[in-house]
N, C-alpha and C positions, 0 to 999 in steps of 0.2 A: 398703834391703833393707828386706825386710816384717820389720813390726811382728809380735813374735809375741804376738798378742794372745789367742791360743786353743790349747787343747790341739790342736785342728782341723791350725792352721796349724803348733803345731812338728812334729807327724808329717809332715805334708806336707814341711818343710825336710827330713827325715831325709830322704827318700824323694830326692827331689832329690841329695843327698849322695852317696847308692847309683847315680842313673842320671846324673849330670853327664858322665861320661867314656866315657858309653857311646854316641860316634858324636856328631856334628853340637853340637859342646860350643859356638857361637856361636849355633846357633840353641835349644838349651836354654835358654843366659843371657840371651837376649832375651828367650823365655815366661816365663822364673822373675823376672827385671825387672819383666814387667809384671803378672804377679801379684802382685808384691811390692808395688804401688801399692794394691792393695785387699783380697788376701786375698778366704779363702770370702766369695762375695757372701752377704747377707741381704737382707731388704725394704727397705733403705735404701739400698738400688743400684735405682736405676729400673729397667732391663731386667730386675732380678730380683724384681720386686714384689709378682708373686704366688704365686712360688713360692722360699720360704725357704730355700735349700739349706744356710743353715749351720745351723740347728735341726734340718734332716732329715740331714745328715752325723751331727752329733756328732763321734765322733773317726772318720777314716777309717780301714777295714780294711785288715789288710794288705796289701802291694804281692802282686800273684800271682806264684806260681814255675812255671815251665814246666812244661805238665803232660804226658807219654807215653802219655794214656790209651787205648788201641785203643776205641774208639767207632764204632756202627754209626747213621750219622745218616741217619733217614727222607727221604726227598726228595718236596717238597709239585708240584714242577714242573719240565721237562726242560730242567733249566740245566746249564752249567760251574761247579762250584762251587769256592772257594778256602775256606781255613777257616783262621779265627785263633780256635784255644781256650785262653781264659784268657790272655790277652797275647801268644800265643805263634804263629808262622803253622805250620801245618801241611803239608808239602807231603805227606805220606802220606797225610791225608786228603782232596787236593783233587785236581783234572782235571787236575794237568799235562800231562799226556803227550797228554790229548784238545783240549787248546786249539788252536786252527787257524792258520794261516798269519795273519799280521798283527798278534799277540798276544803280548807278551812281558811276560814275568809276573817277579818276585822280591821277593823280605822286605825289609820295610823294613830291617829288621836288617843284613838284608847291603849296601844299597847307603848305609846311612850309616855302615858301618863304613871300607865303601873310599870313603865322601866324593867318592861320583859329582855333580859340579860339576850338571849338568843336575834331578837329582832336589832336591839344595840348592837351589838356583834356583827350582827350583818349588815348595818347601814354604816359603822365607823370604818369596818372595814373596805368602802367604796373608796379606797385610795386613790386609784388608777387615775380620776380625774381631779385630783388634789389643787393640782397648777391653776384648773380654770376657774377665773373669781366669780361667774355667773352660778356653776355649780356649788361651789364656795357659798355664794348668796342662800341659793335653795336649802342650803342643812341649816344657813341660821335661822332662817324664817319660814319654814314648812308650817303649815296650818294644818294639813290633813291629806289625807288619801287611802292607801289599802295597801292591806300585808295579806298576801295570799303563799298559802303552802301546799303543796302538793306531796302527799304521803308517798314514799318510798315504791316503786316499784308500781304506782297508781296509772293508767293508763285512761284521760280524759279524753270521750270523743270529740262532745262539743266545746266547741269555742267558748272561751272565757272574754268578754269583752271589759276593758277596760275606758268606759266614758267620762274623760276631765273637760268639763263644756263650763261655757260661760254664758250666762242670760242679762246679767243685767242692761238695765237702760245705761247709766251712766258710767265714764270709764274707772275700770279698778285692777288693781292690780291681786294676783294669786299665786301662791306657791305651794304646791303641790308635790307629794312625793309617792310614790307606788313601790314597795318589796314585792319580788315573787321569789320564792324557794320552790326547786325541784330538788326531791328528794331520788335517793340511788336509782338509777334506774326507771323514772317516770317520764311520761311523756303527755306533752300538755301543747294546746293550741292557742294563743292570747292577740287579742283584737287593741290595739291601742290607737282610741278616738281621742282625737285632738281638735273640737268642735268648737264656734262659735255660732249663739244662738240668735243674739240682737245685733246691731248697726252702730254699738257703741264701741269704742277704739281699747278694747283689752289689752293688758300686760301680761302673758302667763308667762311662769317660768316652773317647768316641769321635770321631774326626773323621774326615771324609771330602774330602778336595782335589781339586776338578776343573778341568781346564785345558782349554778349546776352544779350538782351533787357528779360525783363519776357516772357515767352511763346514761344520763339524762340526756333528753331531747325535748327542745322546744322550737315552736314555728310561730314566729311571731309578725304580725303585721300592724304597720302604724299608717293612722291616713290624718293629715293634716286637712282639712276643711273649712269654709267660711272664711270668716272677718272682715276688714275693711281695711280703707289704706293705709291710716294711721295706728294699726294694730301691731302688735308685737309679741311672738312667740318663740321661747326657745325651750326645746323639749331637750333633754341629755338621757342618755342609756348608758349604764354601765355594767358588763357582764365581767364575771367568774367565772370560769368552764374549769372542770375539773377533769380526771384522767378519761377519754373516751365520750368525753359531753358534747351535745352539736346543738348548735342555737342556726336556725334558717329565718331569716328577717328579709322582710322586704317595707319598702315605704316608700308611700304615693302622699306628692306635695301638692298641693294645689290651693287655690282659692286668693286672696291677696296680703299686704300686708308684709310686715321684713319676719320670716319664718327663719329658724335655725336651728337644723337635728344634730347634733354632735354624740358619739360614740365613742365609749372608751371600753375597749375588752380586750379584757388580758386574759390567753389561755395557760392555767397553772396546773396543766394538767398533761400527761404524753398522750397524744393520738386524739387529744381534741381538735373539734373541727367549727370554722366560723364562718359562714354567708350572711353576708350584708350588702345585700342589691337594692334598688330604689330609682324610681322615678319622679320629674316634676315635670308636671303641665302650666309654666309661665303665659300670665297674660294681663295687661293692665300694669300695674306697678309694682306688681307683687315680686320678693327680693326673698330667695329660696336658697339657702346657705347648707349644702353639705359637710361636716367635718369629723372626720374620725381618726382614730389611732386603734391599730390594733396589735397587741403587747403579746410577741410567742415567748417565752417563759421557756419552754418545756420541748422535748423534741419529738420528731415527727408528728408535729400540727401540721394544720392546713387551714387554710382562711383564703376566700373569695369575696372578691367586692365588685359589682356590675353597676354603673348610675345611668340612667339617660335623661339629660333635661332637654326639653321642648319647650323652646322662648319665644314668646309673639309679645308683639305691639313693643313697650316700655320695660320689660320684664328683667330681671338680673338672676343669673343662677350662681353661686359658687359649689367649687367642689375641693378639699384638703383633705386628701386623704397620705396615710402614714404606715407604714407597716415595721414594726422593731422586731428584729432579731436578737435574743440576746446569747450571751454567751453560751455554751454547754446545746442551745435548743437544733441540735444538729438533724437532719433531713425535713425542715420545715419547707413547707410549699404553700407558697402566695403568690396571689393574684388578683393585681387594680386595673380596672379599666372605667374609664370617661369619658364617653361621649356626648354631646350636644348640637342640638338644631338649632341656626337661626332662622325664624322664618319671617324677620322684618329687620328694618336696617337699624332701630332702636333697640334694639333684643343685645343684653352681653351676659357673656361667660368668664367665667375665672377658676382655672385650672391649678392643683399646685401637688401633683402626686409625689411623695418622698418615699424613700427605703434608706435605714438604718438597721446594716445588716453585720453582725458580729460573729458570727458564726461561717465555718468556711462550706461546708456539705449542705447546701440549698439550695433551693428552686425558687426565685422571685422574681416578678416581673410587672412592671405597670406601663400603662399607656394611657393617652389621651388626647380626643381629636374633637374639632368645634368646625362646621361648617353649615352649610347649606345644603335643602334636597337636591337629590342627584337630577340634574337635568335629564340625561340621556332617562333614566327609568322614567322620567316624568312625561318624556316626549314620547314614549313603548304606550301608557297606560293612555294619553291622551290619544295618539292616534290612531286607536280601539274604539274612541266612543267616549270614554270616561271624560265627563266637564273637568277644569283643573283641580278644582277646589277637592272635589271626591277622590283625584289621583293625588294628590296632596294628602287624604284624609286616608288612603291605604297604606301609602309610606311612612306615614306619621304613624300610626297603629301599630306596624309592625315593627318600627323601632321603638317605640316604647311596650312591646308584648317581650323585646329580647332579653329585657331585667324581670321578666314574671317566668321566668321558664322554670326555674327553682321551687317555683310554690307549687306544692304537693295536693294540697285541699282545693277541689274543684269548685266549689261553691264562693272560696274568696277568691280564686281567680278569676272567676265570672262578674263579680260584684268590682273587680279593679278595673276589670276590660269594660264592664259596662261605665265607670267614670271616665275611663280615657274616651271611649264612644261617645259620652255627654258633650265632654271636653271639644271634641271636635263637629259633633253636630252643630254645637252655639258658634263654631270659629266657621262653618258653613255657611251657617244661616245671617251670617253678618253683612 
């Protein structure tokens, strides 16, 4: 059991006592046991070396209580929205009645309470991130979330938005988990929105578990927004891909506070493909950490990771990427790339790309760069009459858009480009 070495861990222990009997007791117990091995991670944990969560967290905020506030939530895109607010799934704020044939939705809380075997099996099989203490803590304390099942062969035309939002005026902790299962040959687009609607320093621990059957395709866009300086958000993604399945993912991180997105993906079938791209727009004291492990377990898999960090003022970026090629996973093709632009003297970037290859017939490579805007390109643009700030914005926008090339949905690409443009406009107007 956990050694209660800190006030934070003692508080989390009391949270577990409150949640342990609220569905899936075995899954919760396994999560708590895994968390107990190390407790809240500090810099001494290698995977958390650049993000000292233990210091940032201090004492965990109280567990969120069910909110029944009637909110009017603005829409940035034409999607079918499923809302989890302050740790609780809200059907009244969601587009349940508008879901098309082939899509089944229920709350995670109901699925756990009913002990639905296929849901529990899918959640329990999310073992590829079992060594991460915060993901294990999410399993132990999960309050609610959404379970989505896409029928085999279904092609869902409209994007489904998983909106996980915090609105409380006082600091609180939320532990949410969503499960998305795509049947064989199914195709869907999911938007994962992680937002803060108040000025309270929320502490959010969310997880998204994906199960892609053979030949399924999921396009996923994740958007971190809002938050305040003392806010903490850790969002974990666990993906299992069967033969011929494809995940095409992009994440945009902006806002404030400490943000960590961690990805654990296993290509469990032959010819599975994974694309994980992302961009960070950093200002103020934003701390943005992207950590991922791509595990090639079967032959002929392909993975691509392209990340762009744009860091201004005192913001800090982190990229830790590892590609693992298991014995027998021959003809794996993996490319990982991280580039960062530092726009101020105080901004900082930490890069740590890794390859672990245990097969001999593979093509894998990685690269990481960090620097400032190209002086020659700036000179070229300013010499033709552009003000310096506008010239910088043009170069920055092009740099960020490199990570968006794989997004096929034109509406989503436009939405993300607009977010980049808005960030640049604020920078120009300073």
